[in-house]
N, C-alpha and C positions, 0 to 999 in steps of 0.2 A: 507208761504204766496204766493198765486198765483196772477199774474198780468194779467189783461185782455188786449188782443191785437187783433186788427183786421188786416187781410191781405186781400187785394183786388186782385182777380184773373183777368184773361183776360176779363171775362164778365163784370167786374166792381162791382160785388157783394162783399160786405164786409163779410168775414167769420170770426166768433169769435173764438178765441183761448185763452187758459189760459197758462201762463208760469208755468211750473211745475219743481220741482227739478229732476235732472237726476236719482237720486236714489229712487224716488217714484215709485209706481207700475203702471206707465202710460202705459206700454206695454200690460197690461191685459185689457185695456179699448177698447171698440168698437168705432172707429172714425178715425181720421187722426192726424198725428203728423208731425211737422216741426222741423228739426234740423237747427239751424241758428248760425251765427257768427256776432258779432257786426261790424257795418260798419259806415262810417262817416255820412251816411244819414239814419241810423236806423239799419236794420238787413239784412244781406246777407243770403239768403236761400241756404243751402247746400244740403238738401235732404227733400223730402216730401214723406210720406208713409201712406198707408191705414193700419189701425189696425183692425184685425178681432175680437178681444175681447177674443180669446182663451187664457186660463190661462198659458199654457206652450209653447207659440209660441216664438221661439228664434230669428226669423228674425228681429224684431224691435231692439233687443239688438245688433245684428251684424251690422245693418244699422247705429245705433248710433256710434259704434266703427269706422266704415268707415267714417262717417261724422266728427268725432273728428279729424281724420287725416287731414282733410281739414279746420280745425279751428273752427268747431261748438262747442259752449260752452253753448247753450241754447236749451231747449226742450219746444215746444209749442204744446198743446193738444186741439183738438176740439172733443168733444163727439158727436157721430152720430150713431144711432142704425140701420138706414136704409142703407143697402148695396149699393143700387143705388145712394143714396145721397152722401155716402162716396166716391164712384168712381168719381162722378161729382165734388165734392169738390177738390179731389186730382188733377184731370185733369185740372180744372180751375186754381188752384194755380201754377201748373207746367207750363202751357202755359203762364201765366202772369209774372212769375218770372225767368224762365230759371235756375233751380237749378244747382249747380255744379255737383252733382252726380245724375244720373238717375237710377231708378230701372231696373232690368233685362228685364221687359216687354216693357220699353220705349226705350231701346237701339236700335239704328238703325241697320238694318240687312245689312250685307255685303256679297257680292257674291265673290266666289273664282274664280280667272282666271284659265282656264284650260291650 
C-alpha cells in the first residue's frame, strides 16, 4: 500500500510523491525519488535523485544504500516522464530541503592549492 505525500520545494510548489516499499521496482520508473528518515517534524530528506526509467540502471540502488547509511528508511517516488520537469523537480526539492547527501553533479568543486 502506497501513501501519498507532498514535499514543497524552494519554489513553494507541492510535489506529489508516493511512499513505496524499498523492495518494489521503483528504480525502473521515470521520475524522481526521495530517500528519507523519520524526524520529529515529519521526514528528514537524505537524498533526492532523478530516475531515468532505464530497466538496468544501478545508480538508484547504490544511492539507496548510501542513504541508508545516514538513516533513510523510506522511499518516496514521483513519476514524471518529461526529463526537463524531472530535473526541475529534483532541483526544487534539493534547494528547499538541503538533503544530507548530494549527488556527484551537486557536489561543490574544490580547487587544489599549488
